[in-house]
N, C-alpha and C positions, 0 to 999 in steps of 0.2 A: 451631178445631181441636187434639184431639187429639195425643198423642201416634204413634198408627198411622198418623193424618192428616199429623202430619208428617214419619213415616218414611216413608211411599211418595214422599210428598212428592218429599224426598230421593232415594230411588231413582228415579224421573222424572227426575229432575235431574243425578242421577247418570250415568243410561239418555242423556239426551240428551247429558252433554258428551263420554260413551264416541263414542256414535256423529256427530258432529262431529271428535273427534279423532280417528276415518278417516279420514271424507275427505278431513281439515288432511294426512295422515299420505301420503292415496294421491293430492294437492296436490305435496307434497312428493317422494317416494318418486323422480323424477328427482335430485333435488339433493341432494349427500352436504355438502354443508359447513355442515351443521346448530349451534349450539354445543350444548354440554355444559352451560353453565348456562341453558339452555333447557326441557333434561328437569327440571333440582333446578326450578326454579324451576311447573312443573306437578306434581313430588314433590309440594312442598312443601303446595298448594294442598288435597292431597286428605290428607296425612296425617293421623292421629288428634294431638290432641294431646296433646305429650312425646313423641311418637318420634322416633324418633331411624335412622327407615327410610330415610329420602331420602339420610344419611350411606353407607348402605348400595349406592348401585345404583353398581354399578362407570361409575366416566365416562373410559374409554381411548378407543381413537382406535375399536378393532375396533369397539367393544357399542356404542358410537356410526352405527357404519356407515360411518367415516371409512376413510383412505388413512390408512396409520401412515409418523408422520415417520422419514425415512434414521436408520440412523446417526450418533450423535457420537462422536468420536475429538477424545484428548485432544494440545494445540496441538505439543507437542513430538513425542507420535509422530507425529503430520498434519510433522510438517515434516519430521524426516529418516527416517523409515519406510522412502525414495526414496534419489537423488540430489539436491544442491547442484549447481546451478549459477549461475555468477554473470557476468550482464554487465554494458554498461551505458557510463558516458564511462570521465573520466580522475580523478574519484571514487574510481569503482571501480576502473580500476585498477592505481591507487592511484599517478599522476605527484604531485613533490614528497617519496616517499618511503625514493628510495632502492631499492637492490639490484635493479636491472632483470634482469627472466629473456631472457640476449644475443637469443635465440628469439622472440621478440616484437614486434622491431622499433619500428618507431616507438606499435604502439601501447602500450611502456611499464608493463607488468605487474610490476606491484610486489611478494615476498617479503613488504614487510608492507603489503600492503591488506588492508583492515579483512575480506573474503571468507576470505584465504587465515585468519586469526586464527582465526574462526568455522568454517572447517572443523577448525580442531585444536577447537578445545574439545565439539563435539561428531560422536559414531558418526552419517555418516549411512550408511547401507546400502548406497548403491547410487554413495559414493562423492562429488569433489567438481571439478569442471570451471568453469574463471575462462577467459572468455572474452572480461573487459572488455578494450578502447580506446580509447586517448584521441582527443580530437577527436569522436568518433559523439554524432549527434543521432538521435534517434526515429523521423524521418522514412529515415535510412537502418538502421537496425537491418531496417522494413520492404522498403527498396528492396536488399538484399544479401542475399536472402532466397534460399537454392539456391547466392548464387555462396562464392569458396573465400575462408574465412574469418570466413562471414556467423556469426553472434554468437549466434542466435534460432532456428537448427539444432541447439544442442547441448541445445535443450530436448523433448523425449518425453514419453512416456507414463508414464516411468519416475521422469521428475523429480516432488518430494515438494517443497521451498525452491527459489526463486528470485528473489534480489537485484540488485538494478541504483538507480543514480543513472541521471536523463535530464535534460533542459530545463535547465540552464545554457546548453549546445553553438545551443541550439535559438533561447533568448534575444537568443541574439550576445553576448552577457556577456565574450567575449575583446576584439571589436570597442567594445564602454563603455567598461570598464576603457580602454583605449588614448588613446580619445578621450577621456575625465576627464583622465589625465594631461597630457597636452604641454599642449594648450590652458592648457588649464587656470593656465601658467606668466605666460599674457597677463588672466584674467579669469574663464575658469570656465564661461561659461555654456554652452560645449555638451554637460558633461555631464548636469546637472540634464534641458534641452531634447530629447531624449534618450526623456524617460517615453513620449513615446504612443507610436512607434518602436519599443518594448517591446511594447507593450500587444497592440497587431495580430500581435508573433512570437508572444507566450503566445496569443492565440486560436488560433494558429493548430496551437499545440501541445497544445494541448486537443485537437484533431480526432488528431492525432498518436499522442498517448500514448491514445486511446483504440485507437486499433486495435492499437497496440504491445498492449494489454493482450487484445483479442481474437486477437490471435495467441497470446498465453502460450493464455490459460483453449482452446485451439480442441487447441494440441500437448498442455497439461501440463493435467486441465483437471480432478484432485483436487489439485493445485500448489499450495502456501500462496504465492501472488504480495506481497514483502517489496521496495513502492519507498522511498529513503533519499533524504528535501529535503536541502538546501544548509542549513551554517552560515555564520552573520553574518561577515563578512570583518571589521569594527571592532568596540569598541569602540560600546557601547548610545549612550553621551552620548559621544564623544571630545572630543578638547581641547586638540590639538596635530594640525597636517601630521604628514601619511607622502609622504617626496616632495614632492611638489608638489598631495596629493591636500590639501585644507582637511578643513575639523570638518563644515562643512555637506555636501562630497560624497563623504566615509565615511558618514554617517548617508541621501545619499539610494541610496547604493550597497548599505549596510543594507536601507534601503525595499523596494528589488527583488530583493533574492534573499526577503524576508518574501514579498509578493507574490507572485513562483515556487513557493515552496512552498506559499502556498493556494490557487493553481490545482489544482496539482500532488493537493494534496490533497481541496479538492472533489469531483476528478474520479474521485477514486480513493473518493470515501467513496462517492461516487453509484453505481458497479458494486460496489460489496461489499454496498451494502445495497441491490439488486438481485439476486442471487446469495443476500443470506440471506431475502427473503423468498419465494425459488422453492423454499429450500432445498437448491440447489445445495451443490457438492462444491464441497470447495477453500474460497482466499477469496485476493483484493486487500488488501494492510493498504499504509500509510502510515507512516513515522516524519517528526515533524518535528524535523528539525537543527537549527535557527535559531540556539536557546541550545547548545548543546552543546558550544563550544569557549567559555563565557562564564566570563571573568576568564583565557585564553587566544586571546584573538582577536593580528590584527597590531599590534604599538606595546606590547604587555604583554611583563612581563620574560619569565615562560615562553607565547612564544606556538606554537599547535598550527597555523600558518595558516603558509604560504610568504609573504614582503612579496617587492617589486616587484625582479623582473629582468626587466633592459631592454635591447633592446641598436639604438643611434641606428644607425641608418644612414647611405653615406657622403651619400646623398641628404636628408638628413633625417629620415628615416622611421623611423617607429618599432617595431619588436616583441615583444613579450611575451613575456619565452621563460620553459619549462618551470627550475623551478619556481613559478614566479610565483600568487599568489594558489591554490593550491593547498594542500592538510593536509600536514605533515611528519606522521612515524613518530606521534608522538604523537599526532596529530588523528585519524590511518587505525584505532587503540586507542581510542580513543572510541568514531569509529562504530558499531565493533565489537563494543562495551558494549551502545550502544543496540542494534543487531541483537539481540545474545545476548539481552538483554531484552526484546523483543519474540516472538523466540521461542519466548520460556515465559509469557508472555503469554494471547499471544494475539490476535487481531482485537477479542476483547468482545466476542460471542458464539458460541455452538455453530459448529466446525466440526463438515459432516455431508460424511458417506461416499455415494460414486455405487452403488451394489449391483450395478447393471448391468455396471460393472468390473469386470477382475484388479485388486488390488494390486499398486502399485509394482513391480516388476522391476531388483535392480540393475545401473546403470551403472557402466561398467570405468571406473576412475578417470579425471579426468582432469588434462593441465596446463596 
């Protein structure tokens, strides 16, 4: 075959490819998710040797007929451009840290709570609202919607950051601790035997916390929702009883805190992965605080967690009193540092904006 025949054959082959490509394009026309790599591969197939023409081909979403990605916002800007709302249970309200707001009643909101410190360290354009309440459960957050003092009612479209601890009361940890304290004078068996009960409660908690996050996302779709985990109470390898709690029981209680954090963290990660995959606005983030008090647990020289305070009733009943097993003011400062670091670091992925919604408007400053 001479050069002219080879040239003709090449032209015929190219023509066939073009026709096939056109038909292929017609078939794929209804679809808009053709990856950029396909265009590059076809370009390289027909490019002259040594040509860099493929590199010059535009690979933007618009050029490929794809919907453009939504705009991305800096993590700190995303958190501070609206209002900050702090809700949750006693770890959020600051029980054990002292200096309580008299107007907060049994909720015992402390001036030393970590959210107060976070609010002081950032310029939240929409202000700060503090609604956390001692004893709160995830189920109660939902049940109290629309009633006076409902924490979720503080959250709206102008909210850009929500922080909360939730789950410890759902897991029944106050009762677990009580059962561990008194019977351990005898044999301690009722402490470790509670594991199966706790597991059942955690199954319900996952459903409730998922519903709480869904409610928060509905109310504040562009907000960063930061759920803070629980620090372990005791040293990793305790070697001395705390009151009647034997070292083995302290390890059991630490283990339950680890399980609680893992269950909450897994639920949060699944929800945020869905938001990211759909390029939805906002985020849901988890701070694993399990090791936050490392070296400062109960029984150390400088504890950031209050030890036992108990009331032995006349009928030999036992009630754990505040501030038992709650963070001190120093412990709240440590939690505030974790939240501050999370605000600055972000969720580890882009935070998208919803162009169909206006930017948050400033909130009135709450108390």
